[in-house]
C-alpha positions in Angstrom: 197.6 26.3 195.0 199.8 27.7 198.0 202.7 30.2 197.3 206.1 28.0 198.3 207.5 28.6 201.5 211.0 30.0 201.5 211.1 30.0 205.1 214.7 28.5 206.4 214.8 26.6 209.6 216.2 23.7 211.2 219.6 22.7 211.9 222.6 23.2 209.3 226.5 22.1 209.4 229.2 24.7 208.0 228.9 23.2 204.9 224.7 23.5 204.7 223.1 20.4 205.2 220.2 20.5 206.9 220.3 18.1 209.4 217.7 15.9 211.7 218.2 16.1 215.0 215.4 13.3 215.3 217.9 11.1 213.1 220.6 11.3 215.1 221.5 8.8 218.1 220.9 10.1 221.8 224.2 10.1 223.5 223.3 8.0 226.8 224.5 10.1 229.4 221.5 12.4 227.7 219.2 10.0 229.0 220.1 9.4 232.6 220.3 13.7 232.8 217.3 15.5 234.3 217.2 18.2 231.3 216.6 15.5 229.1 212.7 16.1 229.4 212.8 19.8 229.9 211.5 21.7 226.7 213.3 24.7 227.8 216.7 23.0 227.2 215.6 20.7 224.2 217.1 23.7 221.4 221.0 24.0 223.9 221.3 20.1 224.5 220.1 19.3 220.5 223.0 21.6 219.9 225.3 20.5 221.8 224.4 16.3 220.3 225.1 18.2 217.1 228.5 19.9 218.0 229.9 16.3 219.1 228.5 14.4 216.3 231.4 11.8 215.4 233.5 12.8 218.4 235.4 9.2 220.5 234.0 11.1 224.2 230.6 13.2 224.2 231.1 15.8 226.7 228.1 17.9 228.4 229.0 20.6 230.9 225.4 21.0 232.4 224.5 17.4 233.0 222.7 17.2 236.5 222.0 12.9 237.3 218.0 12.0 237.0 219.6 10.1 240.1 220.9 12.7 242.3 219.0 14.0 244.9 221.6 16.1 245.9 222.6 17.3 243.0 223.0 21.0 242.7 221.1 22.2 239.2 223.0 26.2 239.7 226.4 24.8 240.0 228.8 26.6 238.1 231.7 25.3 236.6 235.3 26.9 237.1 237.1 24.4 235.6 237.5 22.9 231.8 237.9 19.8 233.6 234.9 19.5 235.5 232.1 18.4 233.4 230.7 15.3 232.9 232.2 12.7 229.8 231.4 9.8 228.5 
């Protein structure tokens, strides 16, 4: 018999309830983002979606369109209103 696994891992809300990001609906903005398929961005994107769960409007300040060949991924957003909203 193996020992019980006391490791806490995953995502939890402020009340301590575990969140399964696979059960969350992905905003359509995310599906058009160049970073959606990048493994190194997955954690940050997931945290952003969890943070905005239940909000009327989804905002992403890291959004880069898959369809914009002229998009500069390193562009620094200096004004909060410059982020992409959906």
